[in-house]
C-alpha positions as CSV (number, residue, x, y, z in Angstrom):
1,M,73.9,28.7,14.8
2,A,73.6,27.9,11.3
3,F,76.4,25.9,9.5
4,G,76.9,24.1,6.1
5,T,74.9,26.5,3.9
6,K,73.8,30.2,3.7
7,A,70.2,30.9,4.0
8,R,68.3,31.8,0.4
9,G,65.1,33.5,-0.5
10,M,62.4,30.7,-0.5
11,S,60.0,30.4,-3.4
12,V,56.7,29.6,-2.3
13,A,53.5,28.5,-4.3
14,L,50.1,29.5,-2.1
15,V,46.6,28.8,-3.3
16,A,43.5,29.9,-1.3
17,R,40.0,29.0,-1.5
18,M,37.3,31.3,-0.6
19,L,34.0,30.4,1.3
20,F,31.0,32.9,1.1
21,S,28.3,30.2,1.2
22,R,27.0,30.7,-2.6
23,C,28.1,34.3,-3.2
24,S,30.4,35.3,-5.8
25,I,34.1,36.8,-5.4
26,S,34.1,40.5,-6.4
27,H,37.9,41.0,-5.9
28,F,40.8,39.3,-4.0
29,I,43.2,41.4,-1.9
30,W,46.7,40.0,-1.0
31,P,48.9,42.5,1.1
32,L,52.2,41.4,2.3
33,L,51.7,42.5,6.0
34,A,55.2,41.4,7.6
35,L,58.5,40.1,7.2
36,A,60.2,38.9,10.5
37,C,63.2,37.4,11.8
38,A,63.0,35.6,15.3
39,S,64.9,32.9,17.2
40,A,62.8,29.9,17.8
41,D,61.3,29.2,21.1
42,P,63.4,27.5,23.5
43,A,63.5,23.8,23.0
44,P,61.1,21.9,25.5
45,W,62.5,20.2,28.5
46,Q,63.6,16.7,27.7
47,P,64.9,14.2,30.2
48,S,68.2,13.1,30.2
49,A,70.2,10.1,31.4
50,E,71.4,12.1,34.8
51,D,67.6,12.9,35.6
52,P,66.1,10.9,38.4
53,P,63.4,8.1,37.5
54,E,60.3,9.9,37.4
55,T,57.2,9.0,39.6
56,T,54.1,8.0,37.8
57,Y,52.1,11.2,36.8
58,V,48.5,11.4,38.3
59,L,46.1,13.0,36.2
60,A,43.8,16.0,37.5
61,D,40.4,15.8,36.8
62,P,39.9,18.3,33.7
63,E,37.2,21.1,33.6
64,I,35.9,23.2,31.3
65,V,34.9,26.9,32.1
66,A,34.5,28.6,28.8
67,V,35.4,27.9,25.2
68,A,36.0,31.0,22.8
69,P,35.5,32.5,20.3
70,T,31.9,31.6,19.4
71,Q,32.5,33.1,15.8
72,L,35.2,31.4,13.9
73,A,37.0,31.4,10.5
74,V,39.3,28.6,9.1
75,G,42.7,29.2,10.7
76,D,41.3,31.1,14.0
77,R,42.2,29.5,17.5
78,I,39.8,27.8,19.7
79,Q,40.9,28.4,23.4
80,V,39.6,26.2,26.2
81,I,39.6,27.7,29.4
82,G,39.4,25.5,32.5
83,Q,41.7,23.6,34.9
84,G,43.6,20.2,34.9
85,M,45.4,20.7,31.6
86,V,48.1,17.9,31.2
87,P,51.8,19.1,30.2
88,P,52.9,17.2,27.0
89,D,55.8,15.8,29.0
90,Y,53.1,13.7,31.2
91,G,50.3,13.0,28.7
92,S,47.9,14.3,26.2
93,M,44.4,16.0,25.6
94,T,41.9,16.0,23.2
95,L,38.5,18.1,22.8
96,R,35.5,15.8,22.0
97,L,33.0,18.1,20.1
98,S,29.6,16.4,19.5
99,G,26.4,17.9,18.2
100,K,25.0,19.0,14.7
101,F,26.0,21.3,11.9
102,V,23.5,23.4,9.7
103,G,25.1,25.0,6.7
104,E,23.9,28.6,5.7
105,G,20.9,28.4,3.7
106,A,20.5,24.6,4.1
107,T,16.6,23.5,4.4
108,R,17.9,20.0,5.9
109,E,17.9,19.5,9.6
110,G,22.0,19.5,9.5
111,T,24.9,17.0,9.8
112,L,25.8,15.2,12.8
113,F,29.3,15.7,14.0
114,D,31.5,13.8,16.5
115,A,35.1,13.9,16.8
116,E,38.1,14.4,19.1
117,L,40.5,17.2,18.2
118,A,44.1,17.3,19.6
119,L,44.4,19.9,22.3
120,E,47.8,21.9,22.7
121,Y,48.7,22.7,26.5
122,V,49.4,26.5,27.1
123,N,49.3,26.4,30.9
124,P,47.5,24.4,33.7
125,G,44.3,26.6,32.9
126,I,44.4,27.0,29.0
127,A,44.7,24.6,25.9
128,E,44.2,25.6,22.5
129,L,43.7,24.1,19.0
130,E,43.4,25.7,15.5
131,F,40.2,25.5,13.7
132,G,41.0,24.0,10.4
133,P,42.3,22.8,7.8
134,D,38.8,23.7,6.2
135,V,35.5,23.9,8.2
136,I,35.6,20.4,9.9
137,F,31.8,20.5,10.6
138,S,30.9,20.3,7.1
139,Q,30.7,17.1,5.4
140,Y,32.8,18.3,2.3
141,G,34.6,21.1,4.4
142,D,33.2,24.0,2.3
143,E,30.2,25.3,4.0
144,I,29.7,28.2,6.5
145,G,26.9,27.8,9.2
146,V,26.3,27.0,12.8
147,F,27.5,24.2,14.8
148,T,25.7,23.6,18.1
149,G,26.4,20.7,20.7
150,T,28.8,20.0,23.7
151,A,32.6,20.2,24.4
152,T,34.4,17.7,26.4
153,I,38.1,17.3,27.7
154,I,39.4,14.0,27.6
155,S,43.0,13.8,29.3
156,R,45.3,10.7,28.8
157,A,48.5,9.6,30.4
158,G,49.7,5.8,29.9
159,E,46.7,4.0,30.8
160,Q,44.9,6.4,32.7
161,E,42.0,8.5,31.1
162,K,39.8,11.3,32.5
163,R,37.0,13.3,31.2
164,S,35.5,16.7,32.0
165,S,31.9,17.2,32.3
166,E,30.1,18.2,28.9
167,Q,30.2,22.0,28.2
168,P,27.3,23.4,26.0
169,V,28.9,25.3,23.0
170,T,27.7,27.1,19.6
171,F,30.2,28.1,17.0
172,Q,29.2,30.1,14.1
173,V,31.6,29.5,11.2
174,M,32.1,32.9,9.5
175,P,33.4,33.5,5.8
176,S,36.7,31.9,5.7
177,L,39.7,31.3,3.4
178,I,40.9,27.8,3.1
179,I,44.6,27.3,2.3
180,E,44.9,24.6,-0.2
181,E,48.4,25.0,-1.2
182,L,51.4,26.6,0.9
183,H,54.9,25.1,0.1
184,S,58.1,25.3,-1.7
185,V,57.9,25.3,-5.5
186,D,61.5,23.7,-5.5
187,A,60.5,20.4,-4.4
188,N,57.7,17.7,-4.4
189,C,56.1,18.8,-1.0
190,A,52.7,18.2,0.6
191,P,49.9,20.8,-0.4
192,V,50.6,22.5,2.7
193,T,53.8,22.9,4.9
194,A,54.9,24.8,7.7
195,G,58.4,26.1,6.4
196,T,61.0,25.6,3.7
197,V,64.7,26.4,3.3
198,G,64.8,28.4,0.3
199,D,60.7,34.6,-4.4
200,V,57.1,34.1,-3.0
201,T,54.7,33.3,-5.8
202,V,50.9,33.0,-5.9
203,T,48.8,30.7,-8.1
204,P,46.1,30.7,-9.5
205,P,45.3,34.1,-11.2
206,V,44.4,36.6,-8.6
207,Q,42.8,40.0,-9.2
208,I,44.9,43.1,-8.1
209,G,43.0,46.5,-8.8
210,Q,41.7,46.2,-12.4
211,Q,44.1,43.3,-13.8
212,T,44.3,39.6,-13.5
213,Y,47.5,38.0,-12.9
214,T,48.3,34.5,-13.3
215,E,51.5,34.6,-11.3
216,V,52.6,37.3,-8.8
217,T,55.8,37.6,-7.0
218,L,55.0,39.1,-3.4
219,H,58.4,39.3,-2.2
220,R,61.8,37.8,-2.1
221,L,62.7,36.8,1.1
222,A,66.2,37.2,1.8
223,I,67.1,36.4,5.6
224,G,70.7,35.9,5.1
225,K,72.7,34.3,8.0
226,L,70.4,33.9,11.1
227,A,71.4,35.7,14.3
228,G,71.2,32.5,16.6
229,Q,68.9,29.3,16.1
230,G,65.4,29.2,14.6
231,P,63.8,30.4,11.6
232,A,62.7,33.5,9.8
233,Y,59.1,34.2,9.3
234,A,57.3,35.6,6.3
235,T,53.6,36.6,7.4
236,F,50.9,37.2,4.8
237,G,47.7,38.9,5.3
238,L,44.8,37.5,3.0
239,E,41.5,39.0,2.5
240,A,38.9,38.3,0.1
241,V,35.4,40.4,-0.5
242,A,32.1,38.9,-1.7
243,T,29.8,40.7,-4.1
244,D,27.4,41.6,-1.0
245,G,30.2,43.0,0.8
246,R,31.3,40.5,3.2
247,R,34.9,39.9,4.0
248,A,36.9,37.0,4.6
249,Q,40.5,37.3,6.4
250,R,43.2,35.2,7.4
251,V,47.1,35.3,8.1
252,A,49.5,32.8,6.7
253,S,52.9,32.2,7.8
254,M,56.0,30.4,6.2
255,A,59.0,29.8,8.2
256,G,62.4,29.8,6.4
257,W,65.4,27.8,7.8
258,N,68.8,27.5,7.2
259,E,69.4,23.8,5.6
260,A,71.3,23.1,8.7
261,E,71.6,23.9,12.3
262,I,73.5,23.3,15.2
263,E,71.4,23.2,18.4
264,P,72.7,25.1,21.6
265,F,74.7,23.3,23.6
266,N,72.9,22.8,27.1
267,G,76.2,22.7,29.2
268,N,75.5,18.5,30.0
269,Q,78.7,16.5,29.6
270,R,79.4,12.7,29.9
271,L,82.1,10.5,31.3
272,A,83.0,8.3,28.4
273,E,86.3,6.8,30.1
274,R,88.4,6.7,33.3
275,Y,91.8,5.5,32.7
276,P,93.7,3.6,35.3
277,A,95.1,6.0,38.2
278,E,98.9,6.8,37.5
279,Q,101.4,7.4,40.4
280,V,103.2,10.5,39.7
281,S,105.8,11.0,42.4
282,G,107.7,8.8,44.6
283,C,107.2,7.6,48.3
284,F,107.4,10.1,51.0
285,Y,108.0,8.6,54.2
286,G,106.4,9.9,57.5
287,G,109.4,9.7,59.5
288,D,109.0,9.5,63.3
289,I,106.5,12.4,63.8
290,G,104.7,12.5,60.5
291,R,104.7,15.0,57.9
292,D,102.3,16.9,55.6
293,L,102.5,16.4,52.1
294,T,101.5,18.8,49.2
295,Y,100.6,17.2,45.8
296,T,103.4,17.3,43.1
297,E,104.2,15.7,39.9
298,G,107.2,15.4,37.9
299,Q,105.9,15.9,34.5
300,S,102.2,17.2,33.7
301,E,100.0,15.7,31.2
302,S,98.6,17.3,28.2
303,R,95.7,16.1,25.9
304,T,94.1,17.8,22.8
305,R,90.1,18.6,22.4
306,S,88.7,17.3,19.3
307,V,85.3,17.4,17.4
308,S,83.8,14.4,15.8
309,Y,80.6,13.2,14.4
310,R,77.8,10.7,14.8
311,W,75.5,10.4,12.0
312,D,71.6,8.9,12.0
313,I,71.7,7.7,8.4
314,N,67.9,6.4,8.9
315,N,67.0,10.1,10.0
316,A,68.8,11.5,7.1
317,L,67.6,9.4,4.3
318,S,63.8,10.0,5.7
319,A,64.6,13.8,5.5
320,G,65.9,13.6,1.8
321,I,69.3,14.0,2.4
322,Q,71.8,12.8,-0.2
323,V,74.1,10.0,0.9
324,G,77.7,10.7,-0.5
325,T,81.0,11.7,0.9
326,S,81.0,15.3,0.0
327,M,80.9,17.0,3.4
328,H,83.9,17.4,5.7
329,L,83.8,19.0,9.0
330,G,87.2,19.6,10.1
331,N,88.1,16.2,11.5
332,G,89.6,14.6,8.6
333,L,86.9,12.1,8.0
334,N,84.5,11.7,5.1
335,P,81.2,11.1,6.5
336,V,78.6,9.5,4.4
337,I,75.9,12.5,5.0
338,S,76.1,15.6,2.3
339,Y,74.2,18.9,2.9
340,G,75.1,19.3,-1.0
341,V,77.9,21.9,-0.1
342,D,81.3,21.2,1.2
343,V,82.4,22.5,4.5
344,N,86.1,22.4,5.0
345,A,88.3,22.4,7.9
346,S,89.2,25.9,8.9
347,A,89.7,28.6,11.5
348,S,86.2,29.8,11.1
349,L,84.7,26.4,11.7
350,N,86.7,25.9,14.8
351,A,85.4,29.3,16.0
352,T,81.8,28.1,15.3
353,W,82.5,25.1,17.5
354,S,84.3,27.2,20.2
355,Q,81.4,29.5,20.3
356,T,78.7,26.7,20.5
357,F,80.5,24.7,23.3
358,G,82.0,27.9,25.4
359,V,85.6,26.8,25.0
360,D,88.6,26.5,22.6
361,V,87.9,23.1,20.7
362,A,91.4,23.1,19.4
363,E,93.0,23.8,22.5
364,S,95.4,21.5,24.5
365,V,94.6,21.0,28.1
366,S,97.1,20.0,30.6
367,T,97.1,19.0,34.3
368,E,98.7,22.1,35.3
369,R,95.5,23.8,34.9
370,H,93.5,21.2,37.1
371,T,95.8,20.7,40.1
372,G,94.7,22.6,43.2
373,Q,97.7,24.7,44.9
374,N,96.6,23.5,48.4
375,F,96.1,19.8,47.8
376,S,97.8,18.2,50.7
377,A,97.4,15.5,53.2
378,H,99.1,14.5,56.3
379,I,101.2,11.3,56.6
380,L,101.3,9.3,59.8
381,P,104.6,8.4,61.6
382,T,106.4,5.3,59.6
383,F,103.6,5.5,57.1
384,Y,104.4,6.5,53.5
385,G,102.5,8.9,51.2
386,A,102.4,9.2,47.4
387,C,100.8,11.4,44.7
388,Y,98.5,10.1,42.1
389,R,96.9,11.2,39.1
390,Q,93.9,10.0,36.9
391,T,92.7,11.0,33.5
392,E,89.1,11.0,32.5
393,R,87.7,11.5,28.9
394,V,84.5,13.2,28.8
395,E,82.2,14.2,26.1
396,K,79.7,17.1,25.5
397,S,77.5,16.9,22.5
398,V,75.0,19.0,20.5
399,R,72.4,17.8,17.9
400,L,72.8,18.4,14.1
401,V,69.4,19.4,12.6
402,Y,68.5,19.2,9.0
403,H,65.7,21.0,7.5
404,N,64.3,20.2,3.9
405,K,62.5,22.6,1.4
406,C,59.3,21.2,2.4
407,G,59.6,22.0,6.2
408,V,60.5,18.5,7.4
409,S,63.1,18.9,10.2
410,A,65.0,15.7,11.5
411,D,68.0,15.0,13.8
412,I,70.4,13.6,11.7
413,G,73.4,13.2,14.4
414,E,75.3,15.1,16.7
415,A,78.7,16.9,17.3
416,V,80.8,15.4,19.9
417,L,83.6,17.4,21.4
418,T,86.2,15.2,23.5
419,D,87.6,17.1,26.5
420,W,89.8,16.0,29.5
421,N,89.5,16.1,33.3
422,W,91.9,15.0,35.7
423,G,91.4,13.8,39.3
424,F,94.1,13.7,41.9
425,D,95.0,11.9,45.0
426,I,97.5,11.4,48.0
427,G,97.6,7.9,49.1
428,T,98.8,7.2,52.4
429,G,99.5,3.7,53.9
430,P,102.1,1.6,56.0
431,E,103.7,0.3,52.7
432,C,105.5,2.0,49.8
433,P,103.7,2.6,47.4
434,P,100.4,3.3,49.3
435,R,96.9,2.6,47.8
436,T,95.2,5.4,46.0
437,H,91.3,6.0,46.7
438,L,91.0,7.0,43.0
439,L,88.3,5.0,41.4
440,P,89.3,1.9,39.0
441,A,89.6,2.2,35.3
442,E,85.9,1.9,33.5
443,K,84.6,2.7,30.0
444,F,80.9,4.1,29.9
């Protein structure tokens, strides 16, 4: 759920270089293929403090069955099929390619290439990587041709390392489009970024029909408020045609984020403080034959839920957030993090947090809603019984994520809901008041 700002259109500069060996370009076609809004993929599992300690992960022996495709253009995905792939929670994988690359039309013997490329886990039998950002086999990254050599998977987990046997591979590098710039024009970004928060323009001049344009507005991405977490994607199809008829094609995407996001609540809560047990009734005598005592309290206790904020100043500064006091998030404080827009305490903000945590965050909660109707105990003859109540303060938290115009995301803090639970007990014993079985007071 987005908060703090409304998503805007995003202004993006995109520069692409075309590789057709030494052929000239006759024209350049730039259609806008698709504009799609989609929720982000579910966040990967992360261990929490409640998870039991993990045993040491034992690497399986990796094996390569096939590597495809054999004809590649820059931006294509190389898929490695085999077994023993390592999930990212336990280790990492690389694909070592070693061999020789011969450029198209070259008269020399070729260029030696030997490098490890990071592999992305898909499932136990498949891993992938993107071929790019240019022709990695070429000395200057701008030749097409043929690579012949071997491929080896290298798996690592801690100090463990295992390697597959070498698999012969041949890749023919086809005419390609190299993206040299794809970034927001509203900020000083790296040449190529994966996303932004903010009209899409193209430079340098491109040929559309019979006219040359120095700047072309392709589309204004007006994503509005997103339905749930995650970005909206603008996807562009690029095609260049050489004078000999050969074509180079590529798809480029740009993610558009809301500037600030509340991550989904995962249902976990943390016990922050346990208060001393409180006797809430007088002593009840068991008499000569004993008696049953049902829990009762003379006066109920109420506590109010509240939302507070914890900020990570270092992460905020690294993501380029202004430090100031302009943002207010409904708790009467002036945090030192600013999104550049005022968010004032309001019913709509409470509704946002209530939807996030699944409870009314401004509601007062009472022991009357926690006490069981049939909570009872038997008092032995000549013994005493008394009712006890214990208050617990619990915290439920969600991450606050900031996305800047250059596609950098950072966890800048968390919103913490303070909620309340109560424990109850009927203590029995030979003395008045009897001892309770509730736990001693403690802060965590």
